[in-house]
Chimera marker file (.cmm) of the C-alpha trace (Angstrom):
<marker_set name="trace">
<marker id="1" x="0.000" y="0.000" z="0.000" r="1" g="1" b="0" radius="0.5"/>
<marker id="2" x="1.173" y="3.512" z="-0.720" r="1" g="1" b="0" radius="0.5"/>
<marker id="3" x="0.667" y="4.591" z="2.876" r="1" g="1" b="0" radius="0.5"/>
<marker id="4" x="3.647" y="2.421" z="3.911" r="1" g="1" b="0" radius="0.5"/>
<marker id="5" x="5.988" y="3.599" z="1.153" r="1" g="1" b="0" radius="0.5"/>
<marker id="6" x="8.199" y="5.855" z="3.302" r="1" g="1" b="0" radius="0.5"/>
<marker id="7" x="8.363" y="3.602" z="6.361" r="1" g="1" b="0" radius="0.5"/>
<marker id="8" x="11.775" y="1.943" z="6.751" r="1" g="1" b="0" radius="0.5"/>
<marker id="9" x="11.917" y="-1.863" z="6.883" r="1" g="1" b="0" radius="0.5"/>
<marker id="10" x="14.309" y="-3.967" z="8.974" r="1" g="1" b="0" radius="0.5"/>
<marker id="11" x="15.373" y="-7.391" z="7.747" r="1" g="1" b="0" radius="0.5"/>
<marker id="12" x="18.307" y="-9.630" z="8.700" r="1" g="1" b="0" radius="0.5"/>
<marker id="13" x="19.988" y="-12.391" z="6.709" r="1" g="1" b="0" radius="0.5"/>
<marker id="14" x="19.125" y="-14.934" z="9.439" r="1" g="1" b="0" radius="0.5"/>
<marker id="15" x="15.459" y="-13.987" z="9.649" r="1" g="1" b="0" radius="0.5"/>
<marker id="16" x="13.988" y="-12.918" z="6.330" r="1" g="1" b="0" radius="0.5"/>
<marker id="17" x="10.765" y="-11.563" z="7.849" r="1" g="1" b="0" radius="0.5"/>
<marker id="18" x="10.217" y="-7.904" z="7.039" r="1" g="1" b="0" radius="0.5"/>
<marker id="19" x="9.623" y="-5.733" z="10.085" r="1" g="1" b="0" radius="0.5"/>
<marker id="20" x="8.626" y="-2.114" z="10.009" r="1" g="1" b="0" radius="0.5"/>
<marker id="21" x="10.772" y="0.172" z="12.124" r="1" g="1" b="0" radius="0.5"/>
<marker id="22" x="8.981" y="2.358" z="14.663" r="1" g="1" b="0" radius="0.5"/>
<marker id="23" x="8.489" y="5.731" z="13.029" r="1" g="1" b="0" radius="0.5"/>
<marker id="24" x="8.838" y="9.013" z="14.928" r="1" g="1" b="0" radius="0.5"/>
<marker id="25" x="6.655" y="11.901" z="13.846" r="1" g="1" b="0" radius="0.5"/>
<marker id="26" x="7.445" y="15.576" z="14.425" r="1" g="1" b="0" radius="0.5"/>
<marker id="27" x="5.182" y="17.885" z="16.373" r="1" g="1" b="0" radius="0.5"/>
<marker id="28" x="3.256" y="20.132" z="14.022" r="1" g="1" b="0" radius="0.5"/>
<marker id="29" x="2.592" y="23.456" z="15.754" r="1" g="1" b="0" radius="0.5"/>
<marker id="30" x="-0.048" y="25.899" z="14.613" r="1" g="1" b="0" radius="0.5"/>
<marker id="31" x="0.878" y="28.020" z="11.630" r="1" g="1" b="0" radius="0.5"/>
<marker id="32" x="-0.586" y="31.348" z="10.572" r="1" g="1" b="0" radius="0.5"/>
<marker id="33" x="-1.260" y="30.052" z="7.064" r="1" g="1" b="0" radius="0.5"/>
<marker id="34" x="-2.833" y="26.717" z="8.066" r="1" g="1" b="0" radius="0.5"/>
<marker id="35" x="-6.198" y="25.875" z="6.556" r="1" g="1" b="0" radius="0.5"/>
<marker id="36" x="-9.293" y="24.772" z="8.480" r="1" g="1" b="0" radius="0.5"/>
<marker id="37" x="-11.994" y="22.602" z="6.931" r="1" g="1" b="0" radius="0.5"/>
<marker id="38" x="-15.075" y="20.783" z="8.165" r="1" g="1" b="0" radius="0.5"/>
<marker id="39" x="-15.079" y="17.038" z="7.578" r="1" g="1" b="0" radius="0.5"/>
<marker id="40" x="-17.860" y="15.743" z="5.368" r="1" g="1" b="0" radius="0.5"/>
<marker id="41" x="-18.980" y="12.188" z="4.729" r="1" g="1" b="0" radius="0.5"/>
<marker id="42" x="-16.464" y="10.338" z="2.587" r="1" g="1" b="0" radius="0.5"/>
<marker id="43" x="-13.441" y="12.427" z="3.609" r="1" g="1" b="0" radius="0.5"/>
<marker id="44" x="-10.287" y="10.461" z="4.354" r="1" g="1" b="0" radius="0.5"/>
<marker id="45" x="-6.899" y="11.714" z="5.495" r="1" g="1" b="0" radius="0.5"/>
<marker id="46" x="-5.124" y="10.257" z="2.467" r="1" g="1" b="0" radius="0.5"/>
<marker id="47" x="-7.573" y="11.872" z="0.044" r="1" g="1" b="0" radius="0.5"/>
<marker id="48" x="-7.280" y="15.208" z="1.854" r="1" g="1" b="0" radius="0.5"/>
<marker id="49" x="-3.482" y="14.958" z="1.611" r="1" g="1" b="0" radius="0.5"/>
<marker id="50" x="-3.759" y="14.220" z="-2.111" r="1" g="1" b="0" radius="0.5"/>
<marker id="51" x="-6.080" y="17.193" z="-2.614" r="1" g="1" b="0" radius="0.5"/>
<marker id="52" x="-4.012" y="19.703" z="-0.597" r="1" g="1" b="0" radius="0.5"/>
<marker id="53" x="-0.452" y="18.397" z="-1.083" r="1" g="1" b="0" radius="0.5"/>
<marker id="54" x="-0.661" y="16.333" z="-4.261" r="1" g="1" b="0" radius="0.5"/>
<marker id="55" x="0.614" y="13.266" z="-2.354" r="1" g="1" b="0" radius="0.5"/>
<marker id="56" x="-1.629" y="10.816" z="-0.485" r="1" g="1" b="0" radius="0.5"/>
<marker id="57" x="1.316" y="9.398" z="1.491" r="1" g="1" b="0" radius="0.5"/>
<marker id="58" x="1.432" y="12.646" z="3.486" r="1" g="1" b="0" radius="0.5"/>
<marker id="59" x="-1.820" y="11.711" z="5.299" r="1" g="1" b="0" radius="0.5"/>
<marker id="60" x="0.077" y="11.519" z="8.579" r="1" g="1" b="0" radius="0.5"/>
<marker id="61" x="0.784" y="15.265" z="8.515" r="1" g="1" b="0" radius="0.5"/>
<marker id="62" x="-2.914" y="16.053" z="8.730" r="1" g="1" b="0" radius="0.5"/>
<marker id="63" x="-3.569" y="13.447" z="11.440" r="1" g="1" b="0" radius="0.5"/>
<marker id="64" x="-0.625" y="14.664" z="13.533" r="1" g="1" b="0" radius="0.5"/>
<marker id="65" x="-1.843" y="18.249" z="13.219" r="1" g="1" b="0" radius="0.5"/>
<marker id="66" x="-5.185" y="17.179" z="14.708" r="1" g="1" b="0" radius="0.5"/>
<marker id="67" x="-4.609" y="15.471" z="18.039" r="1" g="1" b="0" radius="0.5"/>
<marker id="68" x="-8.360" y="15.095" z="18.602" r="1" g="1" b="0" radius="0.5"/>
<marker id="69" x="-8.546" y="12.683" z="15.647" r="1" g="1" b="0" radius="0.5"/>
<marker id="70" x="-7.645" y="8.998" z="15.861" r="1" g="1" b="0" radius="0.5"/>
<marker id="71" x="-4.212" y="8.363" z="14.365" r="1" g="1" b="0" radius="0.5"/>
<marker id="72" x="-5.031" y="4.718" z="13.623" r="1" g="1" b="0" radius="0.5"/>
<marker id="73" x="-7.834" y="5.502" z="11.185" r="1" g="1" b="0" radius="0.5"/>
<marker id="74" x="-7.901" y="7.107" z="7.744" r="1" g="1" b="0" radius="0.5"/>
<marker id="75" x="-11.381" y="8.501" z="8.468" r="1" g="1" b="0" radius="0.5"/>
<marker id="76" x="-11.696" y="11.781" z="10.368" r="1" g="1" b="0" radius="0.5"/>
<marker id="77" x="-14.851" y="12.343" z="12.423" r="1" g="1" b="0" radius="0.5"/>
<marker id="78" x="-17.637" y="13.750" z="10.232" r="1" g="1" b="0" radius="0.5"/>
<marker id="79" x="-18.709" y="17.262" z="11.204" r="1" g="1" b="0" radius="0.5"/>
<marker id="80" x="-15.523" y="18.186" z="13.034" r="1" g="1" b="0" radius="0.5"/>
<marker id="81" x="-13.217" y="20.993" z="12.005" r="1" g="1" b="0" radius="0.5"/>
<marker id="82" x="-9.667" y="19.881" z="11.227" r="1" g="1" b="0" radius="0.5"/>
<marker id="83" x="-6.484" y="21.803" z="10.607" r="1" g="1" b="0" radius="0.5"/>
<marker id="84" x="-4.526" y="21.225" z="7.423" r="1" g="1" b="0" radius="0.5"/>
<marker id="85" x="-0.979" y="22.569" z="7.643" r="1" g="1" b="0" radius="0.5"/>
<marker id="86" x="-0.315" y="24.945" z="4.762" r="1" g="1" b="0" radius="0.5"/>
<marker id="87" x="1.344" y="23.362" z="1.720" r="1" g="1" b="0" radius="0.5"/>
<marker id="88" x="4.320" y="25.739" z="1.999" r="1" g="1" b="0" radius="0.5"/>
<marker id="89" x="5.140" y="24.185" z="5.407" r="1" g="1" b="0" radius="0.5"/>
<marker id="90" x="5.454" y="20.629" z="4.059" r="1" g="1" b="0" radius="0.5"/>
<marker id="91" x="9.168" y="20.748" z="3.227" r="1" g="1" b="0" radius="0.5"/>
<marker id="92" x="10.015" y="21.839" z="6.795" r="1" g="1" b="0" radius="0.5"/>
<marker id="93" x="7.772" y="19.139" z="8.286" r="1" g="1" b="0" radius="0.5"/>
<marker id="94" x="9.357" y="16.474" z="6.059" r="1" g="1" b="0" radius="0.5"/>
<marker id="95" x="12.851" y="17.678" z="7.015" r="1" g="1" b="0" radius="0.5"/>
<marker id="96" x="11.955" y="17.253" z="10.694" r="1" g="1" b="0" radius="0.5"/>
<marker id="97" x="10.509" y="13.800" z="9.962" r="1" g="1" b="0" radius="0.5"/>
<marker id="98" x="13.691" y="12.748" z="8.144" r="1" g="1" b="0" radius="0.5"/>
<marker id="99" x="15.892" y="14.073" z="10.950" r="1" g="1" b="0" radius="0.5"/>
<marker id="100" x="13.905" y="12.193" z="13.618" r="1" g="1" b="0" radius="0.5"/>
<marker id="101" x="14.046" y="8.934" z="11.656" r="1" g="1" b="0" radius="0.5"/>
<marker id="102" x="17.630" y="9.112" z="10.434" r="1" g="1" b="0" radius="0.5"/>
<marker id="103" x="16.679" y="9.411" z="6.776" r="1" g="1" b="0" radius="0.5"/>
<marker id="104" x="19.358" y="10.959" z="4.595" r="1" g="1" b="0" radius="0.5"/>
<link id1="1" id2="2" r="1" g="1" b="0" radius="0.2"/>
<link id1="2" id2="3" r="1" g="1" b="0" radius="0.2"/>
<link id1="3" id2="4" r="1" g="1" b="0" radius="0.2"/>
<link id1="4" id2="5" r="1" g="1" b="0" radius="0.2"/>
<link id1="5" id2="6" r="1" g="1" b="0" radius="0.2"/>
<link id1="6" id2="7" r="1" g="1" b="0" radius="0.2"/>
<link id1="7" id2="8" r="1" g="1" b="0" radius="0.2"/>
<link id1="8" id2="9" r="1" g="1" b="0" radius="0.2"/>
<link id1="9" id2="10" r="1" g="1" b="0" radius="0.2"/>
<link id1="10" id2="11" r="1" g="1" b="0" radius="0.2"/>
<link id1="11" id2="12" r="1" g="1" b="0" radius="0.2"/>
<link id1="12" id2="13" r="1" g="1" b="0" radius="0.2"/>
<link id1="13" id2="14" r="1" g="1" b="0" radius="0.2"/>
<link id1="14" id2="15" r="1" g="1" b="0" radius="0.2"/>
<link id1="15" id2="16" r="1" g="1" b="0" radius="0.2"/>
<link id1="16" id2="17" r="1" g="1" b="0" radius="0.2"/>
<link id1="17" id2="18" r="1" g="1" b="0" radius="0.2"/>
<link id1="18" id2="19" r="1" g="1" b="0" radius="0.2"/>
<link id1="19" id2="20" r="1" g="1" b="0" radius="0.2"/>
<link id1="20" id2="21" r="1" g="1" b="0" radius="0.2"/>
<link id1="21" id2="22" r="1" g="1" b="0" radius="0.2"/>
<link id1="22" id2="23" r="1" g="1" b="0" radius="0.2"/>
<link id1="23" id2="24" r="1" g="1" b="0" radius="0.2"/>
<link id1="24" id2="25" r="1" g="1" b="0" radius="0.2"/>
<link id1="25" id2="26" r="1" g="1" b="0" radius="0.2"/>
<link id1="26" id2="27" r="1" g="1" b="0" radius="0.2"/>
<link id1="27" id2="28" r="1" g="1" b="0" radius="0.2"/>
<link id1="28" id2="29" r="1" g="1" b="0" radius="0.2"/>
<link id1="29" id2="30" r="1" g="1" b="0" radius="0.2"/>
<link id1="30" id2="31" r="1" g="1" b="0" radius="0.2"/>
<link id1="31" id2="32" r="1" g="1" b="0" radius="0.2"/>
<link id1="32" id2="33" r="1" g="1" b="0" radius="0.2"/>
<link id1="33" id2="34" r="1" g="1" b="0" radius="0.2"/>
<link id1="34" id2="35" r="1" g="1" b="0" radius="0.2"/>
<link id1="35" id2="36" r="1" g="1" b="0" radius="0.2"/>
<link id1="36" id2="37" r="1" g="1" b="0" radius="0.2"/>
<link id1="37" id2="38" r="1" g="1" b="0" radius="0.2"/>
<link id1="38" id2="39" r="1" g="1" b="0" radius="0.2"/>
<link id1="39" id2="40" r="1" g="1" b="0" radius="0.2"/>
<link id1="40" id2="41" r="1" g="1" b="0" radius="0.2"/>
<link id1="41" id2="42" r="1" g="1" b="0" radius="0.2"/>
<link id1="42" id2="43" r="1" g="1" b="0" radius="0.2"/>
<link id1="43" id2="44" r="1" g="1" b="0" radius="0.2"/>
<link id1="44" id2="45" r="1" g="1" b="0" radius="0.2"/>
<link id1="45" id2="46" r="1" g="1" b="0" radius="0.2"/>
<link id1="46" id2="47" r="1" g="1" b="0" radius="0.2"/>
<link id1="47" id2="48" r="1" g="1" b="0" radius="0.2"/>
<link id1="48" id2="49" r="1" g="1" b="0" radius="0.2"/>
<link id1="49" id2="50" r="1" g="1" b="0" radius="0.2"/>
<link id1="50" id2="51" r="1" g="1" b="0" radius="0.2"/>
<link id1="51" id2="52" r="1" g="1" b="0" radius="0.2"/>
<link id1="52" id2="53" r="1" g="1" b="0" radius="0.2"/>
<link id1="53" id2="54" r="1" g="1" b="0" radius="0.2"/>
<link id1="54" id2="55" r="1" g="1" b="0" radius="0.2"/>
<link id1="55" id2="56" r="1" g="1" b="0" radius="0.2"/>
<link id1="56" id2="57" r="1" g="1" b="0" radius="0.2"/>
<link id1="57" id2="58" r="1" g="1" b="0" radius="0.2"/>
<link id1="58" id2="59" r="1" g="1" b="0" radius="0.2"/>
<link id1="59" id2="60" r="1" g="1" b="0" radius="0.2"/>
<link id1="60" id2="61" r="1" g="1" b="0" radius="0.2"/>
<link id1="61" id2="62" r="1" g="1" b="0" radius="0.2"/>
<link id1="62" id2="63" r="1" g="1" b="0" radius="0.2"/>
<link id1="63" id2="64" r="1" g="1" b="0" radius="0.2"/>
<link id1="64" id2="65" r="1" g="1" b="0" radius="0.2"/>
<link id1="65" id2="66" r="1" g="1" b="0" radius="0.2"/>
<link id1="66" id2="67" r="1" g="1" b="0" radius="0.2"/>
<link id1="67" id2="68" r="1" g="1" b="0" radius="0.2"/>
<link id1="68" id2="69" r="1" g="1" b="0" radius="0.2"/>
<link id1="69" id2="70" r="1" g="1" b="0" radius="0.2"/>
<link id1="70" id2="71" r="1" g="1" b="0" radius="0.2"/>
<link id1="71" id2="72" r="1" g="1" b="0" radius="0.2"/>
<link id1="72" id2="73" r="1" g="1" b="0" radius="0.2"/>
<link id1="73" id2="74" r="1" g="1" b="0" radius="0.2"/>
<link id1="74" id2="75" r="1" g="1" b="0" radius="0.2"/>
<link id1="75" id2="76" r="1" g="1" b="0" radius="0.2"/>
<link id1="76" id2="77" r="1" g="1" b="0" radius="0.2"/>
<link id1="77" id2="78" r="1" g="1" b="0" radius="0.2"/>
<link id1="78" id2="79" r="1" g="1" b="0" radius="0.2"/>
<link id1="79" id2="80" r="1" g="1" b="0" radius="0.2"/>
<link id1="80" id2="81" r="1" g="1" b="0" radius="0.2"/>
<link id1="81" id2="82" r="1" g="1" b="0" radius="0.2"/>
<link id1="82" id2="83" r="1" g="1" b="0" radius="0.2"/>
<link id1="83" id2="84" r="1" g="1" b="0" radius="0.2"/>
<link id1="84" id2="85" r="1" g="1" b="0" radius="0.2"/>
<link id1="85" id2="86" r="1" g="1" b="0" radius="0.2"/>
<link id1="86" id2="87" r="1" g="1" b="0" radius="0.2"/>
<link id1="87" id2="88" r="1" g="1" b="0" radius="0.2"/>
<link id1="88" id2="89" r="1" g="1" b="0" radius="0.2"/>
<link id1="89" id2="90" r="1" g="1" b="0" radius="0.2"/>
<link id1="90" id2="91" r="1" g="1" b="0" radius="0.2"/>
<link id1="91" id2="92" r="1" g="1" b="0" radius="0.2"/>
<link id1="92" id2="93" r="1" g="1" b="0" radius="0.2"/>
<link id1="93" id2="94" r="1" g="1" b="0" radius="0.2"/>
<link id1="94" id2="95" r="1" g="1" b="0" radius="0.2"/>
<link id1="95" id2="96" r="1" g="1" b="0" radius="0.2"/>
<link id1="96" id2="97" r="1" g="1" b="0" radius="0.2"/>
<link id1="97" id2="98" r="1" g="1" b="0" radius="0.2"/>
<link id1="98" id2="99" r="1" g="1" b="0" radius="0.2"/>
<link id1="99" id2="100" r="1" g="1" b="0" radius="0.2"/>
<link id1="100" id2="101" r="1" g="1" b="0" radius="0.2"/>
<link id1="101" id2="102" r="1" g="1" b="0" radius="0.2"/>
<link id1="102" id2="103" r="1" g="1" b="0" radius="0.2"/>
<link id1="103" id2="104" r="1" g="1" b="0" radius="0.2"/>
</marker_set>
């Protein structure tokens, strides 16, 4: 699945099972240019990320920006207002993500 594309995998030569490494996510503070939208039926974090950022794999940015939403679901609560970090902030957020997870 595309949602697991950027998650590092650990595998040894003795044990060929693929294991996902625990991922650390940066804190996403409020930004003056952040967008606020009300969730409607059918909205999903990955679709929102595709619509606002052009990349569905960035769904985690929207979920992390909204601590009241469940991080283990792609479906935000219908009728709630959620914050979408402004697209111009994405490169900084991804840099923090890469730094936390040792990605070069």
